[in-house]
C-alpha positions as CSV (number, residue, x, y, z in Angstrom):
1,X,-27.4,8.6,18.2
2,X,-31.3,6.7,18.7
3,X,-31.2,9.2,21.9
4,X,-30.4,12.2,20.1
5,X,-26.5,12.1,21.6
6,X,-23.8,12.1,19.3
7,X,-21.9,10.1,21.9
8,X,-18.0,10.5,22.1
9,X,-14.8,9.0,20.3
10,X,-11.5,8.2,22.5
11,X,-8.4,8.2,20.6
12,X,-6.9,4.7,21.1
13,X,-3.4,5.3,19.7
14,X,-1.7,4.6,17.6
15,X,0.1,0.8,16.5
16,X,3.2,2.7,14.9
17,X,4.2,6.0,15.1
18,X,5.8,6.2,11.4
19,X,3.3,4.9,9.9
20,X,0.3,7.1,8.7
21,X,-1.9,4.5,7.3
22,X,-4.2,2.2,8.8
23,X,-5.3,1.0,5.6
24,X,-8.8,-1.8,5.3
25,X,-7.0,-3.5,8.1
26,X,-9.2,-3.3,11.3
27,X,-10.3,-6.8,12.4
28,X,-11.5,-8.8,15.4
29,X,-9.5,-12.5,15.9
30,X,-10.5,-14.2,18.8
31,X,-11.8,-11.4,21.1
32,X,-9.1,-8.9,20.6
33,X,-8.9,-6.2,18.0
34,X,-6.0,-6.5,15.1
35,X,-4.5,-3.6,12.7
36,X,-1.7,-3.9,10.4
37,X,0.1,-0.8,9.3
38,X,1.7,0.5,5.7
39,X,4.2,2.9,4.1
40,X,6.1,3.2,7.9
41,X,8.9,5.7,7.4
42,X,11.6,3.1,8.5
43,X,11.9,0.2,6.6
44,X,12.3,-1.8,10.1
45,X,8.5,-0.4,10.6
46,X,7.0,-2.1,7.4
47,X,4.5,-4.7,7.2
48,X,4.2,-5.3,10.7
49,X,0.6,-6.4,12.5
50,X,-0.8,-5.0,16.2
51,X,-3.2,-6.4,18.5
52,X,-4.7,-3.8,21.2
53,X,-3.9,-3.7,24.6
54,X,-6.5,-0.9,25.8
55,X,-6.3,2.8,26.1
56,X,-3.9,3.8,23.9
57,X,-1.2,0.7,23.7
58,X,-0.5,-1.6,21.0
59,X,1.3,-4.9,20.9
60,X,3.6,-5.7,18.1
61,X,2.7,-9.1,16.9
62,X,5.7,-9.1,14.6
63,X,6.8,-8.4,10.8
64,X,4.9,-10.7,8.0
65,X,7.2,-12.0,5.7
66,X,10.6,-10.5,5.1
67,X,10.2,-9.5,1.2
68,X,10.5,-5.9,-0.1
69,X,6.5,-4.9,0.7
70,X,5.8,-2.0,2.5
71,X,2.8,-3.1,4.9
72,X,-0.4,-5.2,5.2
73,X,-3.6,-3.9,4.2
74,X,-6.5,-7.0,4.5
75,X,-6.9,-9.3,7.5
76,X,-9.3,-11.7,7.3
77,X,-10.7,-14.7,9.6
78,X,-10.8,-18.0,7.7
79,X,-12.0,-21.2,9.1
80,X,-10.7,-20.0,12.6
81,X,-7.4,-18.8,11.4
82,X,-6.3,-15.0,11.0
83,X,-4.8,-14.5,7.6
84,X,-3.4,-11.2,5.9
85,X,-2.5,-9.8,2.5
86,X,0.9,-7.9,1.9
87,X,0.9,-4.8,0.2
88,X,2.9,-1.9,-1.4
89,X,0.2,1.2,-1.4
90,X,2.0,4.4,-2.0
91,X,1.0,4.6,-5.9
92,X,3.7,7.4,-6.3
93,X,6.4,4.8,-6.2
94,X,4.6,0.9,-6.2
95,X,6.0,0.8,-10.0
96,X,8.8,2.5,-9.5
97,X,10.5,1.1,-6.1
98,X,11.4,-2.6,-7.3
99,X,9.4,-3.6,-4.7
100,X,8.1,-7.8,-4.5
101,X,4.6,-9.1,-5.1
102,X,2.1,-9.3,-2.3
103,X,1.7,-12.7,-0.8
104,X,-1.1,-13.8,2.0
105,X,0.1,-15.3,5.4
106,X,-1.3,-16.8,8.2
107,X,-0.7,-16.2,11.9
108,X,0.7,-18.3,14.5
109,X,0.8,-16.7,17.3
110,X,3.5,-14.3,19.1
111,X,5.3,-12.8,16.0
112,X,5.2,-16.1,13.9
113,X,3.6,-16.1,10.2
114,X,3.0,-18.7,7.9
115,X,3.6,-17.9,4.1
116,X,0.8,-19.2,2.1
117,X,1.4,-18.2,-1.1
118,X,1.4,-15.4,-3.9
119,X,-1.8,-14.6,-5.7
120,X,-0.7,-13.9,-8.9
121,X,1.6,-10.9,-9.6
122,X,-0.4,-8.0,-7.5
123,X,2.0,-5.3,-5.8
124,X,-1.3,-5.2,-3.9
125,X,-4.3,-6.9,-1.9
126,X,-7.0,-4.9,-1.7
127,X,-9.3,-7.1,-0.5
128,X,-9.9,-10.4,1.3
129,X,-13.1,-12.6,1.7
130,X,-14.3,-15.9,3.2
131,X,-16.7,-17.7,1.2
132,X,-17.7,-21.1,0.7
133,X,-15.3,-22.2,3.1
134,X,-12.3,-20.8,0.8
135,X,-10.2,-17.8,1.0
136,X,-10.6,-15.0,-2.1
137,X,-8.4,-12.2,-2.7
138,X,-8.5,-9.1,-5.4
139,X,-5.7,-6.4,-5.9
140,X,-3.9,-5.1,-8.8
141,X,-2.1,-6.4,-12.0
142,X,1.5,-6.0,-10.4
143,X,4.4,-4.6,-13.1
144,X,3.7,-4.7,-16.6
145,X,5.9,-6.9,-18.9
146,X,9.4,-6.0,-19.0
147,X,10.4,-2.8,-21.5
148,X,6.5,-2.0,-21.1
149,X,5.7,1.1,-19.3
150,X,2.0,0.6,-18.8
151,X,0.1,-2.5,-19.2
152,X,-2.4,-3.6,-22.3
153,X,-4.9,-6.0,-22.1
154,X,-4.3,-7.9,-18.8
155,X,-7.6,-8.1,-16.8
156,X,-8.3,-7.4,-13.1
157,X,-8.1,-10.8,-11.3
158,X,-9.8,-12.0,-8.0
159,X,-8.0,-15.8,-7.0
160,X,-9.0,-18.1,-4.7
161,X,-6.9,-20.2,-2.5
162,X,-6.1,-23.8,-2.7
163,X,-5.6,-24.5,0.8
164,X,-1.8,-25.1,0.4
165,X,0.3,-22.5,-1.5
166,X,-1.1,-22.1,-5.0
167,X,-3.8,-19.4,-6.1
168,X,-6.4,-20.1,-8.9
169,X,-8.0,-17.7,-11.0
170,X,-11.6,-17.1,-9.6
171,X,-13.0,-14.4,-12.1
172,X,-11.9,-11.5,-14.4
173,X,-12.8,-8.3,-14.9
174,X,-11.9,-5.7,-17.3
175,X,-9.5,-3.2,-17.3
176,X,-9.6,-0.8,-20.0
177,X,-11.6,2.2,-19.6
178,X,-14.5,3.2,-18.9
179,X,-14.8,-0.2,-17.2
180,X,-11.7,-0.2,-15.2
181,X,-12.8,-2.7,-12.7
182,X,-10.1,-3.1,-9.9
183,X,-10.8,-4.8,-7.0
184,X,-11.1,-2.7,-4.1
185,X,-13.4,-4.5,-1.5
186,X,-14.8,-7.7,-1.5
187,X,-18.5,-8.7,1.4
188,X,-20.1,-11.9,1.6
189,X,-24.2,-10.6,1.4
190,X,-27.2,-13.4,1.4
191,X,-24.7,-16.1,0.4
192,X,-23.2,-14.6,-2.5
193,X,-19.8,-12.7,-2.6
194,X,-19.7,-9.8,-4.0
195,X,-16.4,-7.3,-5.3
196,X,-16.6,-3.4,-5.3
197,X,-14.5,-1.3,-7.6
198,X,-13.6,2.4,-7.3
199,X,-14.7,3.2,-10.7
200,X,-18.4,1.4,-10.8
């Protein structure tokens, strides 16, 4: 751009041939590029994380957990370790397919992942951030109570990890129009944690 050259993009391949989504998940960890897939066509391919090996080659780092979630969206490095959040992304089926709530996992190398617990009842962890030495996540509100078709009254929440398997509410945000504050992005800037929403 600086020398009036548009540059060129190189095709680096596709981590999984049956998944069309690499959603919110490109992350560098220990000098390697990682990506995760979501909503793959075949259930055997759900929720895998991949490490880039150059050219168009990706190395499968294994399935993240064994619960009924179709993939991984967020990846983040926190205190020198790689963490991921599982999700089921397809909004046309997420509330009707008996999917399980999202969870956070830590990468242990190879194809091994450690379960770090479940933040609330959300089915999608959209965003993750490391702030003040702690890990934060945000996402949807999960399934409505039995017998109800939609949520009424429950706010959206951001959760913070206590370092074991428990997650505490770090903040609540309005869920009713016109201020439908569904957490979609998080970043630390100038010493503060910011959260972004699609409707605000």
